[in-house]
LUMTI-835296 format. One record per residue (C-alpha): x, y, z. Coordinates in nm, 2 decimals, padded with zeros to 4 digits. Layout:
N
<seza <X; Y; Z>>
...
END
This chain:
471
<seza <01.21; 07.24; 10.83>>
<seza <01.10; 07.01; 11.12>>
<seza <00.92; 07.10; 11.44>>
<seza <00.83; 06.80; 11.65>>
<seza <00.47; 06.75; 11.77>>
<seza <00.62; 06.77; 12.12>>
<seza <00.76; 07.12; 12.04>>
<seza <00.42; 07.24; 11.92>>
<seza <00.23; 07.08; 12.21>>
<seza <00.42; 07.14; 12.53>>
<seza <00.28; 07.05; 12.87>>
<seza <00.31; 07.34; 13.10>>
<seza <00.13; 07.59; 13.32>>
<seza <-00.08; 07.90; 13.27>>
<seza <-00.14; 08.18; 13.21>>
<seza <00.09; 08.23; 12.91>>
<seza <00.34; 08.03; 12.71>>
<seza <00.54; 08.33; 12.60>>
<seza <00.51; 08.53; 12.92>>
<seza <00.51; 08.26; 13.18>>
<seza <00.66; 07.94; 13.04>>
<seza <00.92; 08.12; 12.83>>
<seza <01.07; 08.33; 13.10>>
<seza <01.07; 08.04; 13.34>>
<seza <01.27; 07.84; 13.08>>
<seza <01.50; 08.12; 13.01>>
<seza <01.58; 08.15; 13.38>>
<seza <01.66; 07.78; 13.39>>
<seza <01.89; 07.80; 13.09>>
<seza <02.07; 08.09; 13.25>>
<seza <02.13; 07.88; 13.57>>
<seza <02.26; 07.59; 13.36>>
<seza <02.51; 07.82; 13.19>>
<seza <02.64; 07.94; 13.53>>
<seza <02.67; 07.58; 13.65>>
<seza <02.86; 07.47; 13.35>>
<seza <03.09; 07.77; 13.37>>
<seza <03.07; 07.81; 12.99>>
<seza <03.07; 08.19; 13.00>>
<seza <03.23; 08.44; 13.24>>
<seza <03.36; 08.80; 13.20>>
<seza <03.74; 08.81; 13.24>>
<seza <03.85; 08.90; 13.59>>
<seza <03.52; 08.84; 13.76>>
<seza <03.48; 08.62; 14.06>>
<seza <03.21; 08.36; 14.13>>
<seza <02.85; 08.46; 14.08>>
<seza <02.70; 08.61; 14.39>>
<seza <02.38; 08.78; 14.28>>
<seza <02.12; 08.79; 13.99>>
<seza <01.92; 09.06; 13.82>>
<seza <01.65; 09.02; 13.56>>
<seza <01.53; 09.30; 13.32>>
<seza <01.20; 09.25; 13.12>>
<seza <01.15; 09.45; 12.80>>
<seza <00.86; 09.52; 12.56>>
<seza <00.55; 09.31; 12.59>>
<seza <00.71; 09.11; 12.88>>
<seza <00.72; 09.44; 13.07>>
<seza <00.39; 09.59; 12.96>>
<seza <00.18; 09.28; 13.04>>
<seza <00.42; 09.10; 13.27>>
<seza <00.23; 09.15; 13.59>>
<seza <-00.10; 09.03; 13.43>>
<seza <00.08; 08.73; 13.28>>
<seza <00.27; 08.65; 13.61>>
<seza <00.60; 08.69; 13.43>>
<seza <00.78; 08.81; 13.74>>
<seza <00.66; 08.51; 13.93>>
<seza <00.76; 08.28; 13.65>>
<seza <01.11; 08.43; 13.66>>
<seza <01.14; 08.36; 14.03>>
<seza <01.02; 08.01; 13.99>>
<seza <01.26; 07.95; 13.71>>
<seza <01.55; 08.08; 13.91>>
<seza <01.43; 07.86; 14.20>>
<seza <01.48; 07.55; 13.97>>
<seza <01.13; 07.48; 13.85>>
<seza <01.04; 07.39; 13.50>>
<seza <00.70; 07.44; 13.33>>
<seza <00.67; 07.06; 13.27>>
<seza <00.75; 06.94; 13.62>>
<seza <00.64; 07.22; 13.85>>
<seza <00.48; 07.11; 14.17>>
<seza <00.21; 07.36; 14.28>>
<seza <00.24; 07.23; 14.63>>
<seza <00.60; 07.33; 14.66>>
<seza <00.57; 07.67; 14.49>>
<seza <00.41; 07.88; 14.76>>
<seza <00.66; 07.75; 15.03>>
<seza <00.96; 07.82; 14.81>>
<seza <00.84; 08.17; 14.71>>
<seza <00.79; 08.27; 15.07>>
<seza <01.14; 08.14; 15.15>>
<seza <01.30; 08.34; 14.87>>
<seza <01.11; 08.66; 14.97>>
<seza <01.22; 08.61; 15.33>>
<seza <01.59; 08.52; 15.28>>
<seza <01.64; 08.72; 14.95>>
<seza <01.86; 08.43; 14.85>>
<seza <01.86; 08.15; 14.59>>
<seza <01.99; 07.82; 14.73>>
<seza <02.06; 07.60; 14.42>>
<seza <02.25; 07.28; 14.36>>
<seza <02.59; 07.33; 14.19>>
<seza <02.60; 07.71; 14.26>>
<seza <02.70; 07.93; 14.55>>
<seza <02.42; 08.11; 14.74>>
<seza <02.29; 08.39; 14.51>>
<seza <02.14; 08.71; 14.64>>
<seza <01.81; 08.78; 14.48>>
<seza <01.53; 09.01; 14.60>>
<seza <01.23; 08.95; 14.37>>
<seza <01.08; 09.30; 14.45>>
<seza <01.40; 09.48; 14.34>>
<seza <01.58; 09.25; 14.11>>
<seza <01.30; 09.18; 13.86>>
<seza <01.29; 09.51; 13.67>>
<seza <01.01; 09.61; 13.42>>
<seza <01.17; 09.83; 13.15>>
<seza <00.87; 10.02; 12.99>>
<seza <01.07; 10.27; 12.80>>
<seza <01.29; 10.05; 12.59>>
<seza <01.26; 09.74; 12.37>>
<seza <01.52; 09.49; 12.26>>
<seza <01.58; 09.47; 11.88>>
<seza <01.52; 09.09; 11.83>>
<seza <01.16; 09.04; 11.94>>
<seza <00.88; 09.21; 12.14>>
<seza <00.93; 08.95; 12.42>>
<seza <01.28; 09.02; 12.54>>
<seza <01.46; 08.98; 12.87>>
<seza <01.82; 09.02; 13.00>>
<seza <01.95; 08.81; 13.29>>
<seza <02.27; 08.92; 13.47>>
<seza <02.49; 08.76; 13.73>>
<seza <02.73; 08.97; 13.94>>
<seza <03.02; 08.86; 14.16>>
<seza <03.06; 08.96; 14.53>>
<seza <03.22; 09.29; 14.42>>
<seza <02.92; 09.37; 14.20>>
<seza <03.13; 09.32; 13.89>>
<seza <02.94; 09.17; 13.60>>
<seza <03.01; 08.79; 13.59>>
<seza <02.78; 08.69; 13.30>>
<seza <02.49; 08.84; 13.10>>
<seza <02.26; 08.68; 12.85>>
<seza <01.97; 08.81; 12.63>>
<seza <01.67; 08.58; 12.58>>
<seza <01.37; 08.61; 12.36>>
<seza <01.04; 08.43; 12.43>>
<seza <00.92; 08.39; 12.07>>
<seza <00.58; 08.23; 12.13>>
<seza <00.45; 07.89; 12.23>>
<seza <00.71; 07.85; 12.51>>
<seza <01.00; 07.86; 12.26>>
<seza <01.31; 08.05; 12.40>>
<seza <01.62; 08.15; 12.21>>
<seza <01.92; 08.36; 12.30>>
<seza <02.01; 08.67; 12.10>>
<seza <02.28; 08.47; 11.91>>
<seza <02.04; 08.18; 11.85>>
<seza <01.77; 08.42; 11.72>>
<seza <02.03; 08.58; 11.48>>
<seza <02.12; 08.24; 11.35>>
<seza <01.76; 08.14; 11.32>>
<seza <01.68; 08.45; 11.11>>
<seza <01.98; 08.38; 10.88>>
<seza <01.89; 08.01; 10.85>>
<seza <01.52; 07.95; 10.92>>
<seza <01.57; 07.57; 10.87>>
<seza <01.78; 07.55; 11.19>>
<seza <01.65; 07.43; 11.53>>
<seza <01.46; 07.69; 11.73>>
<seza <01.54; 07.57; 12.08>>
<seza <01.64; 07.26; 12.27>>
<seza <01.85; 06.97; 12.15>>
<seza <01.87; 06.91; 11.78>>
<seza <01.61; 06.66; 11.64>>
<seza <01.84; 06.38; 11.51>>
<seza <01.83; 06.22; 11.17>>
<seza <01.71; 06.33; 10.83>>
<seza <01.34; 06.35; 10.77>>
<seza <01.17; 06.15; 10.50>>
<seza <00.91; 06.43; 10.44>>
<seza <01.09; 06.76; 10.52>>
<seza <00.81; 06.99; 10.40>>
<seza <00.83; 07.36; 10.51>>
<seza <00.52; 07.49; 10.33>>
<seza <00.17; 07.36; 10.27>>
<seza <00.24; 07.33; 09.90>>
<seza <00.54; 07.10; 09.97>>
<seza <00.33; 06.91; 10.21>>
<seza <00.06; 06.84; 09.95>>
<seza <00.32; 06.75; 09.68>>
<seza <00.49; 06.51; 09.91>>
<seza <00.16; 06.35; 10.01>>
<seza <00.06; 06.31; 09.65>>
<seza <00.40; 06.16; 09.55>>
<seza <00.41; 05.92; 09.85>>
<seza <00.03; 05.85; 09.86>>
<seza <00.05; 05.91; 10.23>>
<seza <-00.18; 06.13; 10.45>>
<seza <-00.04; 06.43; 10.63>>
<seza <-00.06; 06.24; 10.96>>
<seza <00.13; 05.95; 10.81>>
<seza <00.41; 06.17; 10.68>>
<seza <00.43; 06.36; 11.01>>
<seza <00.45; 06.03; 11.20>>
<seza <00.73; 05.90; 10.98>>
<seza <00.93; 06.22; 11.04>>
<seza <00.88; 06.18; 11.42>>
<seza <00.99; 05.81; 11.42>>
<seza <01.34; 05.90; 11.31>>
<seza <01.41; 06.02; 11.66>>
<seza <01.18; 05.80; 11.89>>
<seza <01.04; 05.45; 11.89>>
<seza <00.68; 05.39; 11.78>>
<seza <00.58; 05.28; 12.13>>
<seza <00.73; 05.58; 12.30>>
<seza <00.58; 05.82; 12.04>>
<seza <00.23; 05.68; 12.08>>
<seza <00.25; 05.70; 12.46>>
<seza <00.38; 06.06; 12.45>>
<seza <00.11; 06.17; 12.21>>
<seza <-00.16; 06.01; 12.42>>
<seza <-00.02; 06.19; 12.72>>
<seza <-00.08; 06.52; 12.54>>
<seza <-00.44; 06.44; 12.49>>
<seza <-00.48; 06.31; 12.85>>
<seza <-00.35; 06.64; 12.99>>
<seza <-00.58; 06.83; 12.76>>
<seza <-00.88; 06.62; 12.86>>
<seza <-00.80; 06.65; 13.23>>
<seza <-00.78; 07.02; 13.19>>
<seza <-01.13; 07.03; 13.03>>
<seza <-01.27; 06.82; 13.32>>
<seza <-01.11; 07.04; 13.59>>
<seza <-01.25; 07.35; 13.42>>
<seza <-01.60; 07.20; 13.39>>
<seza <-01.60; 07.13; 13.76>>
<seza <-01.44; 07.44; 13.90>>
<seza <-01.62; 07.76; 14.02>>
<seza <-01.51; 08.09; 14.17>>
<seza <-01.34; 08.41; 14.07>>
<seza <-01.03; 08.41; 13.85>>
<seza <-00.72; 08.58; 14.00>>
<seza <-00.58; 08.91; 13.88>>
<seza <-00.82; 09.18; 13.99>>
<seza <-01.07; 09.18; 13.71>>
<seza <-01.31; 08.97; 13.92>>
<seza <-01.40; 08.75; 13.62>>
<seza <-01.63; 08.47; 13.73>>
<seza <-01.56; 08.11; 13.61>>
<seza <-01.86; 08.02; 13.38>>
<seza <-01.78; 07.68; 13.23>>
<seza <-01.92; 07.48; 13.52>>
<seza <-02.25; 07.67; 13.52>>
<seza <-02.29; 07.65; 13.14>>
<seza <-02.23; 07.27; 13.15>>
<seza <-02.49; 07.23; 13.41>>
<seza <-02.74; 07.43; 13.20>>
<seza <-02.66; 07.21; 12.90>>
<seza <-02.70; 06.89; 13.10>>
<seza <-03.03; 07.01; 13.23>>
<seza <-03.16; 07.10; 12.89>>
<seza <-03.05; 06.77; 12.75>>
<seza <-03.23; 06.58; 13.03>>
<seza <-03.55; 06.78; 12.97>>
<seza <-03.54; 06.72; 12.60>>
<seza <-03.50; 07.10; 12.54>>
<seza <-03.20; 07.06; 12.31>>
<seza <-03.18; 07.31; 12.03>>
<seza <-02.98; 07.23; 11.71>>
<seza <-02.74; 07.51; 11.77>>
<seza <-02.66; 07.38; 12.13>>
<seza <-02.36; 07.19; 11.99>>
<seza <-02.19; 07.53; 11.95>>
<seza <-02.24; 07.59; 12.32>>
<seza <-02.07; 07.25; 12.40>>
<seza <-01.78; 07.34; 12.18>>
<seza <-01.75; 07.68; 12.35>>
<seza <-01.77; 07.55; 12.70>>
<seza <-01.50; 07.29; 12.64>>
<seza <-01.27; 07.57; 12.53>>
<seza <-01.37; 07.81; 12.80>>
<seza <-01.30; 07.54; 13.06>>
<seza <-00.94; 07.51; 12.94>>
<seza <-00.88; 07.88; 12.93>>
<seza <-01.03; 07.94; 13.27>>
<seza <-00.79; 07.68; 13.40>>
<seza <-00.51; 07.85; 13.22>>
<seza <-00.61; 08.19; 13.36>>
<seza <-00.59; 08.03; 13.71>>
<seza <-00.24; 07.91; 13.65>>
<seza <-00.33; 07.55; 13.61>>
<seza <-00.17; 07.28; 13.40>>
<seza <-00.24; 07.31; 13.03>>
<seza <-00.09; 07.22; 12.69>>
<seza <00.04; 07.49; 12.47>>
<seza <-00.17; 07.45; 12.15>>
<seza <00.02; 07.62; 12.01>>
<seza <00.02; 07.88; 12.29>>
<seza <-00.14; 07.91; 12.63>>
<seza <-00.36; 08.20; 12.52>>
<seza <-00.50; 07.98; 12.25>>
<seza <-00.48; 07.66; 12.46>>
<seza <-00.86; 07.58; 12.45>>
<seza <-00.93; 07.57; 12.08>>
<seza <-00.77; 07.23; 11.99>>
<seza <-00.88; 07.04; 12.31>>
<seza <-01.23; 07.17; 12.26>>
<seza <-01.24; 07.06; 11.89>>
<seza <-01.10; 06.71; 11.98>>
<seza <-01.36; 06.68; 12.26>>
<seza <-01.63; 06.77; 12.01>>
<seza <-01.50; 06.51; 11.78>>
<seza <-01.49; 06.24; 12.05>>
<seza <-01.82; 06.31; 12.21>>
<seza <-02.04; 06.44; 11.93>>
<seza <-01.91; 06.28; 11.61>>
<seza <-02.04; 05.92; 11.53>>
<seza <-01.75; 05.68; 11.46>>
<seza <-01.49; 05.88; 11.65>>
<seza <-01.19; 05.68; 11.78>>
<seza <-00.87; 05.71; 11.98>>
<seza <-00.68; 05.66; 11.65>>
<seza <-00.87; 05.96; 11.52>>
<seza <-00.74; 06.17; 11.81>>
<seza <-00.38; 06.07; 11.72>>
<seza <-00.45; 06.16; 11.35>>
<seza <-00.59; 06.49; 11.47>>
<seza <-00.29; 06.58; 11.68>>
<seza <-00.04; 06.48; 11.41>>
<seza <-00.21; 06.67; 11.14>>
<seza <-00.26; 06.98; 11.36>>
<seza <00.11; 06.98; 11.46>>
<seza <00.21; 06.96; 11.09>>
<seza <00.00; 07.27; 11.01>>
<seza <00.12; 07.45; 11.33>>
<seza <00.48; 07.39; 11.23>>
<seza <00.43; 07.54; 10.89>>
<seza <00.26; 07.85; 11.04>>
<seza <00.53; 07.90; 11.29>>
<seza <00.81; 07.85; 11.03>>
<seza <00.66; 08.10; 10.78>>
<seza <00.49; 08.35; 11.01>>
<seza <00.45; 08.35; 11.39>>
<seza <00.24; 08.21; 11.67>>
<seza <00.33; 08.50; 11.91>>
<seza <00.06; 08.75; 12.00>>
<seza <00.34; 09.00; 12.09>>
<seza <00.47; 08.97; 11.73>>
<seza <00.15; 08.94; 11.51>>
<seza <-00.15; 08.98; 11.74>>
<seza <-00.40; 08.72; 11.83>>
<seza <-00.44; 08.61; 11.47>>
<seza <-00.11; 08.43; 11.54>>
<seza <-00.25; 08.26; 11.85>>
<seza <-00.62; 08.18; 11.82>>
<seza <-00.60; 08.21; 11.44>>
<seza <-00.32; 07.95; 11.42>>
<seza <-00.49; 07.73; 11.68>>
<seza <-00.82; 07.74; 11.48>>
<seza <-00.63; 07.65; 11.15>>
<seza <-00.46; 07.36; 11.33>>
<seza <-00.79; 07.24; 11.48>>
<seza <-00.97; 07.26; 11.15>>
<seza <-00.70; 07.06; 10.98>>
<seza <-00.70; 06.80; 11.26>>
<seza <-01.07; 06.76; 11.26>>
<seza <-01.09; 06.73; 10.89>>
<seza <-00.82; 06.46; 10.90>>
<seza <-00.99; 06.27; 11.18>>
<seza <-01.32; 06.27; 10.98>>
<seza <-01.15; 06.12; 10.68>>
<seza <-01.07; 06.43; 10.47>>
<seza <-00.81; 06.42; 10.20>>
<seza <-00.49; 06.61; 10.22>>
<seza <-00.63; 06.88; 09.99>>
<seza <-00.94; 06.91; 10.20>>
<seza <-00.73; 06.94; 10.52>>
<seza <-00.52; 07.22; 10.37>>
<seza <-00.84; 07.39; 10.27>>
<seza <-00.99; 07.36; 10.62>>
<seza <-00.68; 07.52; 10.77>>
<seza <-00.69; 07.80; 10.52>>
<seza <-01.06; 07.88; 10.59>>
<seza <-01.01; 07.89; 10.96>>
<seza <-00.70; 08.11; 10.94>>
<seza <-00.84; 08.34; 10.68>>
<seza <-01.13; 08.44; 10.91>>
<seza <-00.90; 08.53; 11.19>>
<seza <-00.68; 08.77; 10.99>>
<seza <-00.63; 09.10; 11.16>>
<seza <-00.73; 08.97; 11.51>>
<seza <-00.57; 09.19; 11.77>>
<seza <-00.42; 09.09; 12.11>>
<seza <-00.55; 09.34; 12.36>>
<seza <-00.60; 09.16; 12.69>>
<seza <-00.77; 09.37; 12.97>>
<seza <-00.52; 09.45; 13.24>>
<seza <-00.27; 09.22; 13.07>>
<seza <-00.46; 08.91; 13.20>>
<seza <-00.53; 08.61; 12.98>>
<seza <-00.90; 08.64; 13.06>>
<seza <-01.09; 08.91; 12.86>>
<seza <-01.14; 08.86; 12.57>>
<seza <-00.92; 08.55; 12.56>>
<seza <-01.15; 08.29; 12.73>>
<seza <-01.45; 08.35; 12.51>>
<seza <-01.23; 08.40; 12.21>>
<seza <-01.11; 08.04; 12.23>>
<seza <-01.47; 07.93; 12.23>>
<seza <-01.54; 08.12; 11.91>>
<seza <-01.21; 08.00; 11.76>>
<seza <-01.31; 07.63; 11.82>>
<seza <-01.65; 07.70; 11.66>>
<seza <-01.48; 07.85; 11.35>>
<seza <-01.25; 07.54; 11.34>>
<seza <-01.55; 07.30; 11.33>>
<seza <-01.73; 07.51; 11.07>>
<seza <-01.41; 07.53; 10.85>>
<seza <-01.36; 07.16; 10.86>>
<seza <-01.72; 07.10; 10.77>>
<seza <-01.71; 07.34; 10.48>>
<seza <-01.38; 07.18; 10.35>>
<seza <-01.53; 06.83; 10.37>>
<seza <-01.82; 06.94; 10.15>>
<seza <-01.57; 07.03; 09.88>>
<seza <-01.31; 06.84; 09.68>>
<seza <-01.01; 07.04; 09.82>>
<seza <-00.99; 07.27; 09.52>>
<seza <-01.01; 07.63; 09.64>>
<seza <-00.90; 07.98; 09.55>>
<seza <-00.67; 08.10; 09.83>>
<seza <-00.38; 07.86; 09.92>>
<seza <-00.29; 07.82; 10.28>>
<seza <00.06; 07.94; 10.22>>
<seza <-00.07; 08.27; 10.08>>
<seza <-00.30; 08.31; 10.38>>
<seza <00.00; 08.25; 10.62>>
<seza <00.19; 08.51; 10.43>>
<seza <-00.09; 08.76; 10.46>>
<seza <-00.11; 08.69; 10.83>>
<seza <00.26; 08.76; 10.87>>
<seza <00.24; 09.09; 10.67>>
<seza <-00.07; 09.20; 10.87>>
<seza <00.12; 09.14; 11.19>>
<seza <00.42; 09.33; 11.08>>
<seza <00.20; 09.63; 11.00>>
<seza <-00.02; 09.61; 11.30>>
<seza <00.03; 09.88; 11.56>>
<seza <00.23; 09.77; 11.86>>
<seza <-00.05; 09.87; 12.10>>
<seza <-00.26; 09.59; 11.96>>
<seza <00.01; 09.33; 12.00>>
<seza <-00.01; 09.20; 12.36>>
<seza <00.09; 09.53; 12.53>>
<seza <-00.26; 09.61; 12.67>>
<seza <-00.22; 09.97; 12.54>>
<seza <-00.51; 09.97; 12.29>>
<seza <-00.84; 09.81; 12.19>>
<seza <-01.04; 09.64; 12.46>>
<seza <-00.77; 09.68; 12.71>>
<seza <-00.82; 10.05; 12.73>>
<seza <-01.20; 10.04; 12.70>>
<seza <-01.29; 09.88; 13.03>>
<seza <-01.63; 09.94; 13.20>>
<seza <-01.63; 10.21; 13.47>>
<seza <-01.69; 10.05; 13.81>>
END
């Protein structure tokens, strides 16, 4: 099993990796298939129109997560990594006016966003809670091509056939081009990771780096890893300096800038309390998730809904921990991605599949492992830190109010980061020997998610989402 650090940490846009980035990517893949002429129903003519049907969680919380808008942008040729916000509004207005997609390599395609993006609330697709079908028709309205896609969390997208293959062979690639070359340390569980580390006398970060360098040069790898942190840090800074009301209709006020000002004032007046460091950790995370809620550029870590936990914990390390370094940040990200890959491989990082324990819980485990590694923890202490953080998120539901990634998501990231710091600290005070292995905790998370009622898995049909204040 191998998931690259660049698959776990993707640069994209808010508010959701599974509901925004995934559908946008699926739309792009569909267009590529049409361009390549790889699939076509017998007897049909050239593609002339497109229709998109959203199922399950993509339907129930699609409006709040801007899924319909993401589909339009994907069909317009945008990708999460390269989208230019300055071009988006102009192109959206053009499509809404002309009801036509003008794309390189394809004939004009009729597409009315208001009619041709359909929310199917009464039916789910069998493969995953986040399912969608995209259809192309010829000029006679005969089906030209149809594909089913599943957005399986963290921006990962697979077709129905790819998902079937993945379930039969979990070691296969999840999406995108295959990662070339055999890996020197192909661990697929925490136990294997520890055993390989002990045999090789290497840290988790060193093993992860060795795996990555089978497909990329050291110079390219370091530059790309640093780009991940740069985007994360820039997101924190934007969030700490932005005010106003978040979009979507809940009228949630941005709070990060105000809280930072209070913290700065207290520091200047020597009013700092010992527990204030928790407020710094929280405000870093809240800054990221306010940016995510506003549709800004973020890094999936491992999802958009949990995008604030890891950046906040790294920012805490860099600004509050004596002896922190840039190399420590690289160690942090490598270690965190190793743990994230194990969790995704053996359970899920999708809120629609296992609830928020799979999003903020996984992010907290990754952050705890990363911080523990950056602070010099042993492999055993790192595994312990991840287990502590994940263990205390088990059962966490995903019940966003109005389907928006705002309440309780923004504050939840702050608390996830605080738990990550505490878990790393507790692990560092031990010798790595502990009762519950991380692998068992991951298994418990998967089982809990399987048994969790659907209304608590990113459908906004239960929990906080149906217990809103009366206004």
